[in-house]
C-alpha positions in Angstrom: 102.0 -187.7 -207.0 104.9 -185.8 -206.0 107.6 -185.0 -208.8 110.5 -187.7 -208.6 112.0 -184.0 -208.2 110.8 -183.8 -204.8 111.5 -187.8 -203.5 115.0 -187.0 -204.8 115.2 -183.7 -202.8 113.7 -185.6 -199.3 115.9 -188.5 -200.0 119.1 -186.1 -200.0 117.7 -184.1 -197.0 117.3 -187.1 -195.1 120.4 -188.5 -195.5 122.2 -184.9 -194.6 120.0 -185.1 -191.7 121.9 -188.6 -190.8 124.9 -187.0 -191.7 124.3 -183.9 -189.6 127.1 -182.5 -186.9 129.5 -183.4 -189.3 131.8 -181.7 -192.1 129.7 -180.7 -195.2 129.3 -184.0 -197.8 130.1 -183.6 -201.1 127.7 -183.4 -203.7 129.1 -186.6 -205.3 128.8 -188.7 -202.0 125.0 -187.5 -201.9 124.2 -188.7 -205.4 125.7 -191.8 -204.8 124.6 -193.3 -201.4 120.5 -191.8 -203.3 120.7 -193.2 -206.2 120.2 -189.3 -208.1 122.1 -188.2 -210.8 124.6 -185.7 -210.2 123.7 -183.5 -212.8 119.9 -183.5 -211.5 121.2 -183.2 -207.7 123.0 -180.5 -208.8 120.0 -178.4 -210.2 117.7 -179.8 -207.0 120.7 -179.0 -204.1 120.4 -174.9 -205.9 116.5 -174.9 -205.3 117.4 -176.2 -201.8 119.8 -173.3 -201.3 117.3 -170.9 -202.2 114.8 -172.1 -200.2 117.1 -172.0 -197.1 117.2 -175.1 -196.4 121.1 -176.3 -197.0 123.9 -173.9 -197.3 126.8 -174.8 -199.1 130.8 -175.0 -198.8 133.4 -175.1 -201.3 136.6 -176.5 -201.7 138.4 -179.5 -201.1 135.8 -180.0 -197.7 133.0 -178.3 -199.6 129.4 -179.6 -200.0 126.1 -179.5 -198.1 124.8 -179.3 -195.1 121.4 -178.8 -193.9 121.0 -175.2 -193.0 118.9 -175.5 -189.4 118.7 -178.8 -187.6 116.6 -181.5 -188.7 113.9 -180.9 -186.8 113.1 -177.3 -187.5 112.6 -178.9 -191.3 109.2 -180.3 -192.1 108.6 -182.7 -195.2 105.5 -180.0 -195.7 108.2 -177.3 -196.3 109.7 -179.3 -198.9 107.0 -180.5 -200.5 106.3 -176.9 -201.0 109.6 -175.9 -201.7 109.6 -178.5 -204.8 106.2 -179.0 -205.4 104.5 -175.3 -204.7 101.1 -175.4 -203.5 100.3 -178.4 -201.4 96.1 -177.4 -202.6 95.1 -179.5 -205.5 92.9 -177.6 -206.8 93.6 -173.9 -207.1 90.4 -172.4 -205.2 91.6 -174.3 -202.2 95.0 -173.1 -202.5 96.1 -170.9 -200.0 99.8 -169.1 -201.1 98.4 -169.4 -204.8 94.8 -169.4 -205.0 92.9 -168.4 -207.8 89.3 -168.8 -209.1 88.7 -172.3 -210.7 85.8 -170.8 -213.1 83.3 -173.5 -213.6 81.6 -173.2 -210.3 78.4 -171.2 -210.0 79.0 -170.0 -206.1 82.6 -170.5 -204.5 81.5 -170.5 -200.9 78.8 -173.5 -201.1 81.4 -175.4 -203.4 81.3 -179.2 -202.6 84.3 -179.5 -204.8 86.6 -176.6 -203.1 85.4 -178.0 -199.7 86.3 -181.2 -199.8 89.8 -180.5 -201.4 90.5 -177.6 -198.9 90.1 -180.1 -196.0 92.7 -182.7 -197.8 95.0 -179.1 -198.6 94.6 -178.8 -194.4 94.9 -181.8 -193.7 97.6 -183.1 -195.9 99.7 -180.1 -195.0 99.0 -180.4 -191.1 100.4 -184.2 -191.9 103.5 -183.0 -193.2 104.5 -180.4 -191.4 104.3 -182.3 -188.8 106.9 -185.1 -189.4 110.3 -183.3 -189.0 113.5 -184.5 -191.2 115.0 -185.2 -188.1 111.8 -188.1 -187.3 111.6 -189.1 -191.3 116.0 -189.9 -190.2 114.7 -192.1 -187.6 112.8 -194.4 -189.6 115.4 -194.5 -192.5 117.7 -197.8 -192.7 120.7 -197.8 -194.3 121.5 -200.8 -196.3 124.9 -202.5 -194.4 124.7 -199.9 -191.4 126.5 -197.1 -192.7 125.8 -193.9 -193.3 
């Protein structure tokens, strides 16, 4: 399962995708509309900013907006930013590979092979879904943004 922090990040980014083209959105508004604790959202937005997914503006009209178009940001990129590797076992990870230490031959290990297939398919699906597509799936309660 993904962490609640990752769910909050995705929800906040989807909200920003819906607001794209407008002025930066204040953190308090994101927190309120997405039901994310404001202090926790500050930490999440810092992580997203470091990863280059959002940019911020200071001042009374400041806030956050996506750093790229929502079509250019995938669910996969967000999950990797917040969670690290998508692979469920270290020996199947592309960027964070580490031997598992308990198999006799990694090349013929059925566990590694199964989780490598799972990693590849999960990554392909997550990378194929953009924030723009996800935002189209969202239904705003009451019709307001």
